C-alpha positions in Angstrom: 27.5 50.3 -41.2 30.1 52.1 -39.3 29.9 52.5 -35.5 29.4 56.3 -35.7 26.6 56.0 -38.2 24.7 53.5 -36.1 25.4 55.3 -32.8 24.4 58.7 -34.1 21.1 57.4 -35.2 20.2 55.7 -31.9 22.1 57.3 -29.0 19.5 60.0 -28.3 16.6 57.4 -28.2 18.7 55.1 -26.0 19.5 58.0 -23.7 15.8 59.0 -23.4 14.9 55.3 -22.7 17.6 55.1 -19.9 16.2 58.3 -18.3 12.8 56.6 -17.9 14.5 53.7 -16.0 17.3 55.4 -14.0 17.2 58.5 -11.9 20.9 59.4 -11.4 22.4 61.4 -14.2 25.9 59.8 -13.8 24.3 56.4 -14.2 22.6 57.4 -17.3 25.9 58.4 -18.9 27.6 55.2 -17.6 25.0 52.9 -19.0 25.0 54.7 -22.3 28.7 54.5 -22.6 28.7 50.8 -21.7 26.1 50.1 -24.5 28.3 52.0 -27.0 31.3 49.9 -26.0 29.2 46.7 -26.5 28.1 47.9 -29.9 31.7 48.8 -30.9 33.0 45.4 -29.7 30.3 43.5 -31.6 31.1 45.4 -34.8 34.8 44.7 -34.4 34.1 41.0 -33.9 31.8 41.0 -37.0 28.8 39.8 -35.0 25.7 39.8 -37.3 23.1 42.3 -36.1 20.0 42.3 -38.3 18.1 45.1 -36.6 20.4 47.6 -34.9 17.6 49.4 -33.1 16.2 46.3 -31.5 19.6 45.0 -30.7 20.7 48.2 -29.0 17.5 48.5 -26.9 17.9 44.8 -25.8 21.5 45.5 -24.8 20.4 48.7 -23.0 17.7 46.9 -21.0 20.1 44.1 -20.1 22.8 46.6 -19.0 20.2 48.4 -16.8 19.1 45.1 -15.3 22.7 44.1 -14.7 23.4 47.3 -13.0 20.5 46.9 -10.5 21.4 43.3 -9.9 25.1 43.9 -9.3 24.5 46.8 -6.9 22.0 44.6 -4.9 19.7 47.6 -4.6 16.3 47.0 -3.2 14.9 47.4 -6.7 13.5 44.1 -7.7 10.5 45.9 -9.0 12.7 48.1 -11.2 14.4 45.0 -12.7 11.0 43.4 -13.4 9.7 46.7 -14.9 12.7 46.8 -17.3 12.4 43.2 -18.3 8.6 43.4 -18.7 9.0 46.6 -20.8 11.5 44.8 -23.0 9.2 41.9 -23.6 6.2 44.0 -24.6 8.2 46.4 -26.8 10.1 43.7 -28.6 6.9 41.8 -29.4 5.0 44.9 -30.6 7.9 45.9 -32.8 8.1 42.4 -34.3 4.4 42.3 -34.8 4.4 45.8 -36.5 7.0 44.7 -39.0 5.0 41.5 -39.7 1.8 43.5 -40.3 3.5 46.1 -42.5 5.0 43.4 -44.7 2.0 41.1 -44.9 -1.0 43.5 -44.9 0.0 46.8 -46.5 0.4 47.2 -50.2 4.1 47.0 -51.1 4.0 50.5 -52.5 3.5 51.8 -48.9 4.7 48.9 -46.9 8.2 48.7 -48.2 9.1 52.4 -47.6 7.3 52.3 -44.2 9.2 49.1 -43.1 12.5 50.5 -44.1 11.8 53.8 -42.3 10.1 52.8 -39.1 11.4 49.3 -38.5 14.8 49.2 -40.1 15.5 53.0 -39.3 16.9 53.7 -42.8 17.1 57.4 -43.5 14.4 58.6 -45.9 16.9 59.9 -48.5 18.5 56.5 -48.6 15.0 54.9 -49.0 14.3 57.2 -51.9 17.5 56.3 -53.6 16.9 52.5 -53.0 13.4 52.6 -54.4 14.3 55.1 -57.2 11.8 57.7 -55.9 12.0 61.4 -55.2 12.4 62.3 -51.5 8.9 63.9 -51.4 7.3 60.8 -53.0 9.1 58.7 -50.4 7.9 60.8 -47.5 4.4 60.8 -48.9 4.4 57.0 -49.2 5.7 56.6 -45.7 3.0 58.9 -44.3 0.3 57.1 -46.2 1.7 53.8 -45.0 1.5 55.0 -41.4 -2.1 56.1 -42.0 -3.1 52.8 -43.6 -1.4 50.8 -40.8 -3.2 52.9 -38.1 -6.5 52.3 -39.9 -5.8 48.6 -40.3 -4.9 48.2 -36.6 -7.8 50.4 -35.4 -10.3 48.0 -37.0 -9.5 45.2 -34.4 -7.5 46.8 -31.7 -8.3 49.4 -29.0 -5.1 51.2 -28.0 -4.4 53.1 -24.8 -1.7 55.7 -24.5 0.1 57.1 -21.4 0.6 60.8 -20.7 3.7 60.8 -23.0 1.8 59.6 -26.0 3.3 56.1 -25.8 1.3 52.9 -26.2 0.5 51.7 -22.7 -1.9 48.9 -23.4 -3.9 47.4 -26.2 -6.9 45.1 -26.4 -8.5 43.1 -29.1 -12.0 44.4 -29.9 -14.9 42.1 -29.3 -16.2 40.4 -32.4 -13.0 41.0 -34.4 -11.5 37.8 -35.9 -7.8 38.0 -36.7 -6.4 36.2 -39.7 -4.8 32.8 -38.9 -1.3 33.8 -40.1 -1.5 36.9 -37.8 -2.5 34.7 -34.8 0.3 32.3 -35.7 2.8 35.2 -35.7 1.5 36.5 -32.4 1.9 33.0 -30.9 5.4 32.8 -32.3 6.6 36.0 -30.6 4.6 35.2 -27.4 2.5 38.3 -27.6 -0.2 36.9 -25.5 0.4 34.6 -22.5 
């Protein structure tokens, strides 16, 4: 992928994320620009990046943390918040991809994984899977519904006032499959 393609897909999401961690507008722009430079540099050096979204968010978090550390601001709680936020989001994203691949029928799982985890445009997914765009959209939506139903059976999810997941708890009496527990251990989802 070319820099502009990757950057245009993710820059607004990164900008919004930075706004939740940094108050000063000029810092938001500086951090976003620094992340874009790191992406461009990595592409020029042919560094393998398997998941651009996850990579960009990790680089953004690290850049924010570096900023707070380098300016020796009395913001150790901010640094901890950014690092903690990274750890929880990375694990949830990894686990979502695993559940989609392992537990949803391929008919719905494959288009959903490409759309929501790999961030592939729906038109490209339609072409790859030899489906119409409307069939692709329908399968992605059904996949999301099936994923939500599957997760809701064993997990209680709490949302913040922005509609983002703020916490989740395993429901009492729900036994997770062994391979799912192994994956959760692998990505250190639970301490």
